[in-house]
N, C-alpha and C positions, 0 to 999 in steps of 0.2 A: 908878309901879317893880309892874310884870309882874311874873306867874310864870306858871309851867308848867298846867296843871290835874293836874297828882301830887304837885306839890308847892304849893299856895295850899294857902293857908292862912284865910282867907274864911270864913265860917260861913252863906254866903249863898247856896248851888251843894252841888252832889251831891261829893259824894269820892268818891275816885278809889278802888278798895281794889285792894291789889296783893297776887295772886292765892298763894304761897307754893308752889316748887316742891319734891317729894321725890323722895327717889330711889322708882328700882322698893324696890330693898333695907329700906328707911324706911314704901313702899310693904302691898310682903309682911312685914315685920313686924306692923303694921295687922293687914293681915288674918288673922297666923297667933293675933295675943293676940281674933283675935271667936271664933276655934275652941275654945279654950279651954272645959274646963266653968266653967259658971255666970258665965258674962258674956253680957253683949250688942252687940248694935252699938251700941247708943246711948253707951250708958260707952263705949265703948275709943273712940268718933269725940272724943266729950266730948273726955276726958281728955289724945285727940293734936291736939283745935282744930281736928275735923273734922265736917263736915256725915255721918251718917248714911246717906243716899243717896248719896256719894260713896263711902261705905267699901260697900257693896252693891254699887257697881258695880265696885273694886278686888276684891271676893267676888266678879263672876264671870269676870272677865279672871282670875284666882286660878285657880279652880275650870276651864276651857277650859285652861291651858297656857298663857295668854298674858301672864303676869307675870313673864316671861325674861328679862328684862336685855335683851334684842332676840336675846337668843341663838335659833336656831329647834331648835324642838321636837325633830323628824322630823330625825335628822343620817344621813347612809347612813354604813354601816362597812366596812372595807375586812375582804373576805370571804379567804380561802385552807381551799385544795378539798387536806385534809387522805386520807390512805387511811382510805377505810370501816372501819364498824365489823362485824365480817363477822355478828355478834349482829343486829344493824338489817340488811345487806343479808338473811341466813335467816331473821333474822321477814316484810322482804317479799317475802317471794320465793315465801314458803308458803301467801299470802294469795289469791290466784286473786286474780278481779279490783274492780278499785280503783272504784271509782263518782264519785276523786276525779280535781281539775285541778291542774297545778301548772306558774306561768309563770315565767321567771325571764327579765330583761331584764340585756341587757351592753352595751357601748358599740356595741359595733359589732349587736348579736345578739339579735332576741325568742326564749327560745326556750318553746313550749309543747305539754304532755303532758298527756295522753286517755285515758283508761282504762288497760288493764294497763301498769305498765312494765316494760321492758327494763332492767333495769340494769346493766350494763355497757355497753350502748349509750348510755344515758346518760352515765355515767359517760366515756366519752366522748367523747361531744360537751362537753360540760361545761368537759375539761380540756385539750382544745384549740382553744375557746370563750376560754379566761381566761390564753391562754398571749399 
């Protein structure tokens, strides 16, 4: 009678240990438990049957925003151009020369504005590109 290595019941050879697959949500809960005051990573890892070095790896992923269940953190959101606030335009117009740069990318164009901004012209360009 033969059996596969994964289910071998003999005591003569090495046993294969099956890894437990944990969901992203469970990993996140374990990591968040380590962030509570007076909780050590080792303590939390033992309580969940995980090695501490694995929990430290999950903490790095969590910190870097990579433990989000496969959803990209950086998601583009739709933008709608509305009528500008007259107070903001007045303040921008009164500033004089600006030393900044604005770069805006659309599907079909890239707009780069440097130095002092002529607000009516910029608004006309943006309205035209958004159509």
